[in-house]
C-alpha positions as CSV (number, residue, x, y, z in Angstrom):
1,X,-62.9,181.3,13.4
2,X,-60.0,180.5,15.9
3,X,-60.7,176.8,15.7
4,X,-60.2,176.9,11.9
5,X,-56.9,178.8,12.3
6,X,-55.6,176.3,14.9
7,X,-56.7,173.4,12.8
8,X,-54.8,174.9,9.8
9,X,-51.7,175.5,11.8
10,X,-51.7,171.9,13.1
11,X,-52.3,170.5,9.6
12,X,-49.4,172.5,8.2
13,X,-47.0,171.4,11.1
14,X,-47.9,167.8,10.4
15,X,-47.3,168.2,6.7
16,X,-44.0,169.9,7.3
17,X,-42.7,166.9,9.3
18,X,-43.6,164.5,6.4
19,X,-40.7,165.7,4.2
20,X,-38.0,163.2,3.2
21,X,-34.9,163.0,5.3
22,X,-32.0,165.2,4.3
23,X,-29.2,162.8,3.3
24,X,-26.5,165.0,4.8
25,X,-28.2,164.8,8.2
26,X,-28.7,161.0,7.9
27,X,-24.9,160.6,7.5
28,X,-24.4,162.1,11.0
29,X,-26.7,159.5,12.7
30,X,-24.4,157.0,14.3
31,X,-24.9,153.9,16.5
32,X,-24.9,155.0,20.2
33,X,-26.6,158.3,19.4
34,X,-29.6,159.2,21.6
35,X,-33.2,159.5,20.4
36,X,-33.3,163.2,21.2
37,X,-30.3,164.0,19.0
38,X,-31.8,161.9,16.1
39,X,-35.0,164.0,16.3
40,X,-33.0,167.2,16.3
41,X,-31.2,166.1,13.1
42,X,-34.0,164.4,11.2
43,X,-37.2,165.7,12.8
44,X,-40.1,163.6,14.1
45,X,-40.5,160.2,12.5
46,X,-43.5,159.6,10.2
47,X,-44.1,156.4,12.0
48,X,-42.8,154.6,15.1
49,X,-42.9,150.8,14.8
50,X,-42.7,148.9,18.1
51,X,-40.6,145.8,17.4
52,X,-40.1,144.0,20.7
53,X,-40.0,144.3,24.5
54,X,-37.9,141.7,26.4
55,X,-35.9,141.1,29.5
56,X,-32.1,140.8,29.4
57,X,-30.0,139.6,32.2
58,X,-27.4,142.1,33.4
59,X,-24.9,142.2,36.3
60,X,-26.0,144.8,38.8
61,X,-24.7,146.0,42.2
62,X,-26.7,143.2,43.9
63,X,-25.8,140.4,41.5
64,X,-27.7,139.3,38.4
65,X,-30.8,141.4,37.5
66,X,-33.3,141.5,34.6
67,X,-33.4,144.7,32.6
68,X,-36.3,145.6,30.2
69,X,-35.1,146.2,26.7
70,X,-37.5,148.0,24.3
71,X,-36.7,148.0,20.6
72,X,-38.5,150.2,18.1
73,X,-38.0,151.4,14.5
74,X,-38.4,155.0,13.4
75,X,-39.6,155.3,9.8
76,X,-39.1,158.4,7.7
77,X,-41.0,158.3,4.4
78,X,-39.1,158.9,1.1
79,X,-40.4,160.0,-2.3
80,X,-39.4,159.2,-5.8
81,X,-36.0,160.7,-5.4
82,X,-35.2,160.3,-1.7
83,X,-35.1,156.8,-0.2
84,X,-37.1,155.6,2.8
85,X,-35.2,155.9,6.1
86,X,-35.3,153.4,9.0
87,X,-33.6,154.1,12.4
88,X,-33.6,151.2,14.9
89,X,-33.4,152.1,18.6
90,X,-32.9,150.0,21.7
91,X,-34.0,151.8,24.9
92,X,-33.7,155.2,23.1
93,X,-30.3,154.6,21.6
94,X,-29.5,154.0,17.9
95,X,-28.3,150.5,17.1
96,X,-28.8,150.4,13.3
97,X,-29.9,152.6,10.4
98,X,-30.8,151.8,6.8
99,X,-32.1,153.6,3.7
100,X,-34.0,151.6,1.1
101,X,-35.7,152.5,-2.2
102,X,-38.7,150.2,-1.5
103,X,-39.5,147.3,0.9
104,X,-38.1,146.6,4.3
105,X,-34.7,147.4,5.9
106,X,-31.9,144.9,5.4
107,X,-31.2,144.1,9.0
């Protein structure tokens, strides 16, 4: 009996996160914002799409160093009235955002 209740609660929590993004909250997402704050405003993404991992040369305290840069896209599904939302992050920081009716983001 308890396993059925736990399964039902988990299913409902997953379904609750699949709602379209509130357009007012999307407007507050700005480049430079951290991933945690994005999740607080928009909720968990429906899908995280890894885009690339590369090394970028940077100047460090001991001269030139290589820093790993991870780029990913957070996707929030839309519906017939609310557009699909894409948030692009680099090392956990927003670098771009886009809303599209259908298809891929314009970046």
